[in-house]
Residue, then its C-alpha position, 0 to 999 in steps of 0.5 A: m650846652p643845649d641839644m643840637k639837634t633840638r638847636e638846628q631844628i630851632r633854626g629851621i624854623a626860623y628860616a622856615f619862611q625862606e622857600s615860602r617866600i621864593l615860591l609866593t613871589a615865583h606864583e606872584l610873578g607868573i614865572f612857573t605859567a610861563l615857562g609851560g611845557g618848555k625850556h628856557t633861560s631866566g634871561g628869556i623869562a625877565s624879559l617876557l616878565g619885565t623883571d630883573p635878569r640877574a634877580t629873576d636868574r637867582l630867584m629861579n636858580a633857588l627854585c630848582a634848589m627846592g625842586l621845583l624848577e629844573k636847570e640844563n644847559g643853561r636852560f629851565s623847565n618846570s619839574p613834574a610837580a610844578a607843572q601838575c601845580l604851579v601852571e594855570g589851567s593845569p588839572g591840579y593848579l593851586g590858584g588859590l596861592m595868590h591868597t596866600v599872597h596876600l596872606w604874608d602882608t597881614w602875617t607879617t604884623l603878626t608881633g602888632a597884632v599880639k600886642a594890639g590884640t586885634g589885626i591892626l592893617p585894613r580888611p582887605g576884604s570890606d571895601g570891596g578890592e576885586e583883587w583881594v576878594s577873587a583871591f580869597i574866593a578862589a582859594m576858598h573854591d579851590r578848598a571847599v570843591r575838593q571837600a564838600p561831596a564828603v562833608v555832605g554825605q555825612l549830613d542825613l538829608a532825609g526831608v530837607t528840601r531847602v538849604l541855607d548856606v551863610g558866607g558861601g563864597s564860590g557855592a562850592y557847597a551848596m552846589a554840593f548839596v543840590r548833587a547830593k539829593a534830588g530835588l533840594s534847593a540851595v541858597v547862597f547868602d553873601l555879600p554884594n561884592v562876592l555874588p557875581l563871583t558865586a554866579s560864575y561859578i554855579e554857572r560854570d558848573g550848570l546848576s543856576g536852576q538849582v541854587s540861587t543867590v541872595a545879597g546880605d551882611y549875615l551880621r547885619d541883615d535877616l536870612g531869610g526863612g523856610f530852610d530845613v538846613v542852614f549850614l555855615s562852613a568856615i564862618i564862626h572863625s571870622n567873627s567874635a563870640g558874641e557875633n557868632a551867640e547872635l548870628i546862631r540866633k539868626c540861623a535858629r529864626a531861619l528854619r522851619p521846625g525839625g530843621c539843623v543849623v550845621v557850623q563846620d569848622f577848626i572846633m579846639d580842645e578846651e585848653r586851645v592847643a588842640p588840633s595844630h592846625g586850628a592854634f595855628f589858624a586863630l592866630n590868622m584870624l587875629v591878624g586878618t580880622e578884627a576880632g575872628d577866633t576858633y572856638t570850642e565845642s562847649e562854645v559852639s553848643a552855648w551858643m546852639i542850646a541859647a537859640g533854641l538848639s538841641g540834641v547838640s552833636r559833634q562828628g569830625t570829617p575827613f579834613g581836620t574839620s568838625q560839623i557840629v549840629g543842632r536841631l530845631h524841635g517844634 
C-alpha cells in the first residue's frame, strides 16, 4: 500500500490550484481593493462589484479560510498581509498578479502543448493587445525594479558610457544602469506597442534625460551600434535556440571594441532539472510561446563564442538567475 504521507502530498499537489484560483479571481474582481481599509458585508461588496451576492459571499469566506480576509459579525476586512500587498495603491501592491491571471489561461493548455510541442494559443502580445501588454510590463517591472540595483551592481562599469537594454520593457534595468554611474546613458530597445509604457515609467522616475527609447523587433531589426554593454534580461527564454544565436550575433555587432554582452536569465544545469524554478519556467515558455525554452550555460556560451565574443564567464545573482558575460576584444 502506498505510503500515506506520500499519497497525501501528491493529493496536495493536485489540489493546490484551488487556492491559486481563489486568490486570482479575487484579485481580478477587485475584492481586496473594494474592501480597502474598511469592514463590509459580502452583499455590499457584491453590489459594488456587480457580482452575485451568494457566490461573492462564498468566495470571501474561502479567502478568510486562506487568511487573506478576516470576518467578524458578518463583516469582512482585509488581513494585514492583504492590506499591504493586494490593495491597489498600497506600498507593497502586487500589481503583476493580473499577468498571473493571464498565465492561468495558457497553463490550462499544457496537455495540448506537450502533445503539439509548442504553445497552442495565439500569443496575446503579438497583436498589441493593450490590456495584456500593460499587465505583462507591470508584472515584469514589479520584479525588475526590486532586483535591478543589485544585479547591475554586480557588473564592472569601468569605462562604460552607453548601455543598450534589449527588450527592456519598463526600463527598470536601464534606469538602474544610469543610477549606478554618473554620466552613463542607456537606450531601451523594444516593440512600438511597449514603448509608450516604457516612457511613462521613465518619466515617472525623472530619468528621461538619461534613458531614451528605440522602437524595433530584436529578431528582425538592427540594434544600432557604439555600445559598451548590451544587456538582455529575461529575453533568451522567449526564443528558440536558433533565434538566440542570431540575436547574440546582433548584440556583438552593436558593441564597441572592449564592450560586453550580458545575458541574465534562468540558466539550467546540463540535465535541465535544476534549478527547479527554471524547469517550471521551461513549461511556462512551452505553453506561452512558439519555441521558447530555458537554456544551459554551455548553450549560451556557444552562442557567444560563435558571435566572436570571448572570455565568457558566469556569475549567479541573489534572485535565482545567472549572468553570462562575453566580451568583444579588439
